[in-house]
Structures are given as C-alpha cells and as structure tokens.
C-alpha positions in Angstrom: -119.6 -43.8 27.9 -122.7 -43.7 30.2 -122.7 -47.5 30.5 -119.0 -47.4 31.3 -119.7 -44.7 34.0 -122.4 -46.9 35.6 -120.2 -49.9 35.6 -117.4 -47.9 37.1 -119.7 -46.6 39.9 -121.0 -50.1 40.6 -117.4 -51.4 40.7 -116.4 -48.5 43.0 -119.6 -49.2 45.2 -118.6 -52.8 45.5 -115.2 -51.6 46.7 -116.9 -49.5 49.4 -119.1 -52.4 50.4 -116.1 -54.7 50.8 -114.3 -52.1 52.9 -117.5 -51.8 55.0 -117.5 -55.6 55.4 -113.9 -55.5 56.7 -114.8 -52.9 59.3 -118.0 -54.8 60.2 -116.0 -57.9 61.0 -113.6 -55.7 63.1 -116.8 -54.5 64.9 -116.0 -50.9 63.9 -119.6 -50.3 63.0 -119.3 -46.6 62.7 -116.8 -46.9 59.9 -118.7 -49.8 58.3 -121.8 -47.5 58.2 -119.8 -44.8 56.4 -118.6 -47.2 53.7 -122.0 -48.8 53.2 -123.4 -45.3 52.9 -120.9 -44.5 50.2 -121.8 -47.6 48.4 -125.5 -46.7 48.5 -124.8 -43.2 47.3 -123.0 -44.6 44.2 -125.5 -47.4 43.6 -128.9 -46.7 45.3 -130.7 -49.6 43.7 -128.7 -52.3 45.3 -130.8 -54.2 48.0 -127.8 -55.8 49.6 -126.1 -52.5 50.4 -129.2 -51.4 52.3 -129.3 -54.8 53.9 -125.7 -54.5 55.1 -126.2 -50.9 56.4 -129.3 -52.1 58.2 -127.3 -54.8 59.9 -124.7 -52.2 60.9 -127.4 -49.8 62.3 -128.8 -52.7 64.3 -125.4 -53.2 65.9 -125.3 -49.5 66.7 -128.8 -49.8 68.3 -130.3 -47.4 65.7 -133.2 -49.7 65.1 -135.6 -47.2 63.5 -133.1 -46.3 60.8 -132.2 -50.0 60.4 -135.9 -50.7 59.9 -136.1 -48.1 57.1 -133.0 -49.6 55.4 -134.5 -53.1 55.7 -137.8 -52.0 54.2 -136.0 -50.3 51.3 -134.0 -53.4 50.7 -137.1 -55.6 50.4 -138.8 -53.0 48.2 -135.9 -53.3 45.8 -135.8 -57.1 46.1 -138.9 -58.9 47.5 -136.9 -62.2 47.5 -134.2 -60.8 49.7 -134.6 -63.2 52.7 -132.1 -61.4 54.9 -133.8 -58.1 54.3 -137.2 -59.6 55.5 -135.4 -61.2 58.5 -133.8 -57.9 59.5 -137.1 -56.0 59.0 -138.8 -58.5 61.3 -136.0 -58.2 63.9 -136.3 -54.4 63.9 -140.1 -54.6 64.3 -139.6 -57.0 67.1 -137.0 -55.0 68.9 -139.2 -51.9 68.6 -142.2 -53.8 70.0 -144.3 -54.2 66.9 -144.9 -58.0 67.2 -147.7 -58.1 64.6 -145.5 -56.5 61.9 -142.6 -58.7 62.9 -144.8 -61.8 62.5 -145.6 -60.9 58.9 -141.9 -60.5 58.1 -141.0 -63.8 59.6 -143.8 -65.6 57.8 -142.4 -64.1 54.5 -139.0 -65.5 55.4 -140.6 -69.0 55.9 -142.2 -68.7 52.4 -138.8 -68.0 51.0 -136.9 -70.5 53.1 -139.4 -73.0 54.7 -136.7 -74.7 56.8 -135.4 -71.6 58.5 -135.1 -72.4 62.2 -134.3 -68.7 62.9 -137.6 -67.6 61.5 -139.4 -70.2 63.5 -137.8 -69.1 66.7 -138.4 -65.4 66.0 -142.1 -66.2 65.3 -142.3 -67.8 68.8 -140.7 -64.7 70.3 -143.3 -62.5 68.5 -146.1 -64.7 69.8 -144.7 -64.5 73.4 -144.6 -60.7 73.1 -148.2 -60.5 72.0 -149.2 -62.8 74.9 -147.4 -60.7 77.4 -149.0 -57.5 76.0 -152.4 -59.1 76.4 -151.7 -60.2 80.0 -150.3 -56.8 80.8 -153.4 -55.0 79.6 -155.7 -57.3 81.7 -153.4 -56.9 84.7 -153.4 -53.1 84.4 -157.2 -53.0 84.4 -157.1 -55.1 87.6 -154.5 -52.7 89.1 -152.1 -55.7 89.4 -149.1 -53.5 88.6 -146.5 -56.1 89.7 -147.8 -58.5 87.1 -147.6 -55.7 84.5 -144.0 -55.1 85.4 -143.3 -58.8 85.1 -145.0 -59.0 81.7 -143.1 -56.0 80.4 -139.7 -57.4 81.7 -140.4 -60.6 79.8 -141.5 -58.7 76.6 -138.4 -56.5 76.8 -136.2 -59.5 76.6 -137.1 -59.7 72.9 -138.2 -56.0 72.4 -135.4 -54.2 74.2 -135.9 -51.0 72.2 -139.6 -50.7 72.7 -140.3 -47.3 74.4 -144.0 -48.2 74.8 -143.1 -51.2 76.9 -140.6 -49.3 78.9 -143.0 -46.5 79.6 -145.7 -48.9 80.8 -143.2 -50.6 83.1 -142.1 -47.2 84.4 -145.7 -46.1 85.0 -146.4 -49.3 87.0 -143.2 -49.0 89.0 -144.3 -45.5 89.9 -147.8 -46.8 90.9 -146.0 -49.4 93.1 -144.0 -46.6 94.8 -140.7 -47.7 93.2 -139.9 -44.2 92.1 -136.1 -44.4 91.6 -136.5 -47.4 89.2 -139.4 -45.6 87.4 -137.3 -42.4 87.1 -134.3 -44.4 85.8 -136.4 -46.1 83.0 -138.0 -42.8 82.0 -134.6 -40.9 82.0 -133.1 -43.6 79.7 -135.9 -43.0 77.2 -135.5 -39.2 77.4 -131.8 -39.4 76.8 -132.6 -41.1 73.4 -135.8 -39.0 72.7 -136.1 -35.8 74.7 -139.6 -35.1 73.2 -141.1 -38.4 74.3 -144.4 -37.3 75.9 -145.0 -40.7 77.7 -141.5 -40.5 79.4 -142.1 -36.9 80.4 -145.5 -38.0 81.9 -143.8 -40.8 83.9 -141.1 -38.4 85.2 -143.9 -36.1 86.3 -145.9 -39.0 87.8 -142.9 -40.0 90.0 -142.5 -36.4 91.3 -146.2 -36.2 91.9 -146.2 -39.4 93.9 -143.2 -38.2 95.9 -145.2 -35.1 96.9 -143.1 -32.7 94.7 -146.3 -31.4 93.1 -145.0 -28.1 91.6 -142.2 -29.9 89.7 -144.6 -32.6 88.7 -146.9 -30.1 87.1 -144.0 -28.7 85.0 -143.4 -32.2 83.5 -147.1 -32.8 82.9 -147.3 -29.5 81.0 -144.2 -30.3 79.0 -145.7 -33.8 78.2 -148.9 -32.1 77.0 -146.9 -29.7 74.9 -145.2 -32.7 73.1 -148.4 -34.7 73.0 -151.5 -32.5 73.3 -153.9 -35.5 73.4 -152.1 -37.2 76.3 -155.1 -37.9 78.5 -153.1 -39.4 81.4 -150.9 -36.4 81.6 -153.9 -34.1 81.5 -155.7 -36.0 84.3 -152.6 -36.2 86.4 -152.0 -32.4 86.0 -155.5 -31.7 87.0 -155.3 -34.0 90.0 -152.0 -32.5 91.1 -153.3 -29.0 91.1 -156.5 -30.0 92.9 -154.7 -32.0 95.5 -152.3 -29.2 96.3 -155.1 -26.6 96.5 -157.2 -28.8 98.8 -154.3 -29.7 101.1 -153.3 -26.0 101.4 -156.9 -25.1 102.3 -156.9 -27.7 105.0 -153.6 -26.5 106.4 -154.9 -22.9 106.4 -158.1 -23.9 108.3 -156.0 -25.8 110.8 -153.7 -22.9 111.5 -156.7 -20.7 112.0 -158.2 -23.1 114.6 -161.1 -24.2 112.3 -160.6 -27.8 113.1 -164.0 -29.1 111.8 -163.4 -27.4 108.5 -159.8 -28.6 108.3 -161.1 -32.2 109.0 -163.6 -31.9 106.1 -161.0 -30.4 103.7 -158.5 -33.2 104.4 -161.2 -35.7 103.9 -162.1 -34.2 100.5 -158.4 -34.2 99.5 -158.2 -37.9 100.2 -160.8 -38.6 97.6 -158.9 -36.9 94.7 -156.3 -39.6 93.9 -156.1 -42.9 95.8 -152.9 -43.7 93.9 -150.9 -40.9 95.5 -149.6 -42.9 98.4 -147.1 -40.4 99.9 -149.4 -37.4 99.8 -152.4 -39.4 101.1 -150.2 -40.7 104.0 -149.6 -37.0 104.9 -153.3 -36.2 104.5 -154.3 -39.1 106.9 -151.7 -37.9 109.4 -152.9 -34.3 109.1 -156.5 -35.5 109.6 -155.4 -37.5 112.6 -153.8 -34.4 114.1 -157.1 -32.5 113.7 -159.0 -35.6 115.0 -157.0 -35.5 118.2 -157.8 -31.8 118.6 -161.5 -32.7 118.2 -161.1 -35.5 120.8 -161.8 -38.1 118.1 -158.9 -40.2 119.4 -160.0 -43.6 118.0 -160.5 -42.1 114.6 -157.1 -40.4 114.9 -155.5 -43.7 115.7 -157.2 -45.3 112.7 -156.0 -42.5 110.4 -152.4 -42.9 111.6 -152.6 -46.6 111.0 -153.8 -45.9 107.4 -150.9 -43.4 107.0 -148.4 -46.0 108.2 -149.9 -48.7 105.9 -149.3 -46.3 103.0 -145.8 -45.4 104.2 -144.1 -47.6 106.8 -141.2 -45.1 107.2 -143.5 -42.2 108.2 -142.2 -41.3 111.6 -144.6 -38.5 112.2 -147.6 -40.9 111.9 -146.0 -43.3 114.4 -145.5 -40.4 116.9 -149.0 -39.1 116.4 -150.5 -42.6 116.9 -148.3 -43.2 120.0 -149.6 -39.9 121.6 -153.2 -41.0 120.9 -152.5 -44.3 122.5 -151.1 -42.5 125.5 -154.2 -40.3 125.7 -156.4 -43.4 125.6 -154.2 -45.2 128.1 -153.3 -47.9 125.6 -149.7 -47.9 126.9 -148.5 -51.2 125.4 -149.3 -49.9 121.9 -147.7 -46.6 122.7 -144.5 -48.3 123.8 -144.5 -50.4 120.6 -144.8 -47.2 118.4 -142.2 -45.3 120.4 -139.8 -48.2 120.2 -140.2 -48.2 116.4 -139.5 -44.5 116.3 -136.4 -44.7 118.5 -135.0 -47.6 116.5 -135.3 -45.4 113.4 -134.2 -42.1 114.9 -132.2 -42.4 118.1 -132.8 -38.8 119.3 -132.9 -37.6 123.0 -136.5 -36.5 122.5 -137.6 -39.9 121.2 -135.7 -41.7 124.0 -137.6 -39.6 126.6 -141.0 -40.3 124.9 -140.2 -44.0 125.0 -139.2 -43.9 128.7 -142.3 -42.0 129.6 -144.5 -44.5 127.8 -142.7 -47.4 129.5 -143.2 -45.7 132.9 -146.9 -45.2 132.2 -147.2 -48.9 131.1 -145.5 -50.0 134.4 -147.8 -47.8 136.4 -150.9 -49.1 134.6 -150.1 -52.6 135.7 -150.2 -51.7 139.4 -153.3 -51.1 141.4 -154.8 -47.7 140.5 -155.3 -46.2 144.0 -157.0 -43.2 142.5 -159.6 -45.4 140.9 -160.0 -47.4 144.1 -160.9 -44.2 146.0 -162.8 -42.8 143.0 -160.8 -39.6 142.8 -158.9 -37.7 140.1 -155.1 -37.9 140.0 -155.0 -34.2 141.0 -157.3 -34.7 144.0 -156.5 -32.6 147.1 -155.8 -34.0 150.6 -159.4 -33.2 151.7 -160.9 -34.9 148.6 -158.8 -38.0 149.3 -160.0 -38.1 153.0 -163.6 -37.6 152.0 -163.3 -40.3 149.4 -161.8 -42.7 151.9 -164.5 -41.9 154.4 -167.2 -42.7 151.9 -165.6 -45.9 150.5 -164.5 -47.2 153.8 -168.1 -47.0 155.2 -169.5 -48.4 152.0 -167.3 -51.5 152.1 -166.8 -52.1 155.8 -167.3 -55.8 156.6 -169.7 -55.1 159.5 -172.1 -53.4 157.1 -172.4 -56.6 155.1 -172.5 -59.1 157.9 -176.0 -60.2 156.8 -174.9 -60.8 153.2 -173.9 -64.0 151.5 -170.4 -65.4 152.1 -169.4 -64.5 148.6 -170.5 -60.9 148.9 -168.8 -60.6 152.3 -165.5 -61.8 150.8 -165.7 -59.3 148.0 -166.6 -56.4 150.2 -163.8 -57.3 152.6 -161.3 -57.3 149.7 -162.6 -53.8 148.6 -162.4 -52.6 152.2 -158.7 -53.6 152.4 -157.9 -52.0 149.0 -159.5 -48.7 150.1 -157.3 -48.8 153.2 -154.2 -49.6 151.2 -155.0 -46.7 148.7 -155.6 -44.3 151.6 -152.4 -45.3 153.3 -150.4 -44.4 150.2 -152.2 -41.3 148.9 -152.5 -39.7 152.4 -148.7 -39.9 152.9 -147.0 -37.2 150.8 -143.8 -39.2 150.4 -145.5 -42.4 149.4 -147.8 -40.6 147.1 -144.9 -38.8 145.4 -143.1 -42.1 144.9 -146.3 -43.8 143.7 -147.0 -41.0 141.2 -143.5 -41.3 139.9 -144.1 -44.9 139.0 -141.8 -46.4 141.7 -142.5 -49.7 143.3 -143.1 -48.8 146.9 -142.1 -52.2 148.3 -138.9 -52.1 146.4 -138.2 -48.7 147.9 -138.1 -50.2 151.4 -141.2 -48.3 152.4 -143.4 -49.7 155.1 -146.4 -51.2 153.2 -147.6 -53.3 156.2 -151.0 -52.1 157.3 -154.3 -53.3 158.8 -157.4 -51.9 157.2 -159.4 -52.1 160.5 -156.7 -50.1 162.3 -156.7 -47.5 159.6 -160.4 -47.3 159.8 -160.4 -46.9 163.6 -157.7 -44.3 163.5 -159.5 -42.3 160.9 -162.8 -42.4 162.8 -161.3 -41.7 166.2 -160.4 -45.1 167.8 -162.4 -48.0 169.2 -165.2 -46.0 170.6 -165.3 -43.5 167.8 -167.5 -45.4 165.4 -169.2 -48.8 165.3 -171.5 -50.6 162.9 -172.3 -53.1 165.5 -173.4 -50.5 168.1 -175.7 -48.6 165.8 -176.2 -49.9 162.3 -179.0 -47.4 161.6 -176.8 -44.6 162.6 -174.0 -46.0 160.4 -176.3 -46.1 157.4 -177.5 -42.6 158.0 -173.9 -41.4 158.3 -173.0 -43.1 155.0 -176.0 -41.5 153.3 -174.9 -38.1 154.5 -171.4 -38.7 153.3 -172.7 -39.7 149.8 -175.0 -36.8 149.6 -172.3 -34.3 150.7 
C-alpha cells in the first residue's frame, strides 16, 4: 500500500509538472510556479521539478530563490546539466562571476560541446575584468570609468545590487544626483533594508546640500549595516560640515569677518567631494573677502564656486561686483550677461546696463586721472589741480628739452586743458559723468589749450614763462607745496 501511495503521488506530481509546463509555455509564470511547487510538495526528491521551478523563478526575476532551487536540483542530481547551467546563470545575474564560472565549467564537463556554456564563461570573464577595472578606476577617482564598467557588467549581471550601488555612488560623486537616486530607489523597492542603497540615497541628499535629510538616511543605513564605514564617515562629515558652515554664517552676521573667513576655509577642507556645499562655501568666503577688501581673492573664490557649479547665479553676481570694484568692466559685463541670460529680471538688466556704461566710460579719456583728482572733487580742487598740471606741462617750461620730451609735454598740456574744459563746466561734467559722448551730444568740444591757459591766468600779460622762467618755477613750486 505504501509503494502504491508513493507511485500515486509521483504520478500526481507528474501531472502537476505537466500543467506547470503548459502555463510556462503560455508565459503565465505565476501559475507555472504554483503547479511546480505542488509537484515538489508531492515529490521533493525530484531534481527536474526544482529545475523547472528555478527556470520559472528566473522568468519572474526572483533570482535568489531561483538560485536556491537550482542548487537543490544539482544536490539531488549532480549530473543534471540544466541545473548547473541555471545555477551559473543565477550567480552571473546576481554578480557572482567566480561562482558562475565554476558552474559553467561543470556544464562543460558534462557536455564538452556546449556553446552556451562557452559563451557564459566569456560573459563571466568579462564581468571579472570590468570589476577589476572599476576597482582601479575608483581608487584613481575616475568615476566616469567606474560607471562605464558597471554599465557593461550589468548587461550580464542585471540583478547585481552591488554593481548598481557602486554605479549609483559614482553617479552621485559626479553630481548626477537624479540618476543616482533612481538607481538607489529601484534597489530599495526590491529590498528596503539594503544599507548600501540607503547610504547612496543619503549621499545624494548630502551632495545636494540637504544635510539634515542626508543624516537621517546615513543613520538608517548604519542601523541596517552597523559596520558600514562609508555611511559612518559620510554621517560624520555631514554633521561637521553643517556645524562649521553655521559657525561661519554666525560670525559673518556678527561682523567678525576675519573669523568668518577662517571658519569657511576650515569647512572647505572637510569634504572635497561635496561640490554643491563647497560652491556655497567659496561664495560665502568671497563675500567675506570683499568685506575685507581682498577683492582678487574674492574673485578667485567666486571662480572656484562657478567651476564647481556653473549654474550658481549668486557666485556670478558676487564676482561681477568684485570686477566692478576693481574696474575690470569687460569681465563684469560678461558675468552680468550670463546672469541676465539665465534670469531676465529687472534688477539683473539694470546691473548689466550699469556695467556696460562703466565699460564705455572706461574706454574714454579719464579726465579725473588727467588732472589727478578724485571723481568727487570740488570746483576749487579741480581749479587747483588744473593750475598745477598746466604749469607743470606748459610747452614754454620745456623749451630746452629734447624734441621728444617737448612733444610729450605738449600732448599732456592739451589733455589738461581738455579735462579742465569739461570738468569746470557743470553741464559738460554732468554729461561726462553720466557716460555720454560729449561730441555726439552736439556740445562744443573745440578748444585751444593756450587760450584756456591764458584765460585762467588772466590774459596775455597775466603770466609768461618767457618773461620770467625763474618766477614761473617758483610759482609752480608754491602750487605743488600748497
């Protein structure tokens, strides 16, 4: 009776297997799985049932379960070639190329002419090579190469979380946060306790300057994997960076600019990989630098910020203002144009117009420099400056000099007269200060430097170098002293 019962169960199990085969052909893998499971329950020592269920689980992308069934199949029958092949495929899909190689080699022992085993061995070798290259590239910080290697490896090992996590980590290090987040999220949908994926999610948030949220993910990753050193280090860096940045901000608000500058500098040493936060830190330090009149250093810091984040409008605006303060107007115009192209606001338009005006003004003669006075000079200061410069460069004073010196002094004498003509006339001065081209404004710009000189010093008999050169020199000396 027992023997009959066993035969009946085996016969019934075969029936379930056949039904499973029918559903498998129809690609109804869920139903096929159910019938193969029924067959296994009735006859748990049949290797082919485990083999069939493993094939079904592979079609359902349940590779770890498929691996277990394949291993059970070859334990029951070590000559089961399909079982070894499926075990190798599962290992390969899960990223264990070494284990896969052993399985495919076993297939070759059982069936030396197997072209499929030969091809899968090549795939396993390729994965091992891409792993090796990725490891070297990661050490060299060549993250693009790591991503390339992992993409190639994932063509054969599509279910390998380890490869996906490494790819996601490198995408995050490259600043490609949405792609990194997408890869990590896909893993977490299948395995919500995956510490590596939680770490990558935190890393993306950390690099996007969402430090509080990032810390939460790092803590969760450490809860799932207490020995996760990368998550531990990232968590420590995130907390240190936030604290140092906040200290710098506090010092700046309190007007302690030197202290703020040092604190931002310290924060920049914490994590060179945090591109977005470091861009903000460079811009913050540039703001402090401009307050401390370290304008060239501020420009350099803004440039570093922009290099890290080319979309960082605040850094362009800060650098443009520094360029304006150092009279580098062409560079300022370039930066303001970049800003206005990105954000066409009224404020940005006005900043650009002002820079363009200053650039135009900078290309004219600077009458204030010609007279040696400040742009806010009073009428008396302008007159005194003209008196001094006119006497200094008057041609008669240099009549005994070489022809070259005479020519240069005459040129300067004319420029001094031109500068005085404009700056002593309130209307012309106002137009000049506004950046207008005086000749285009139909203003009378015809003048004679000698006539201006004579008029200033009281006419033909008022002053003469020729009449009394010693008196002229003494007069000039008194003007200079005064």
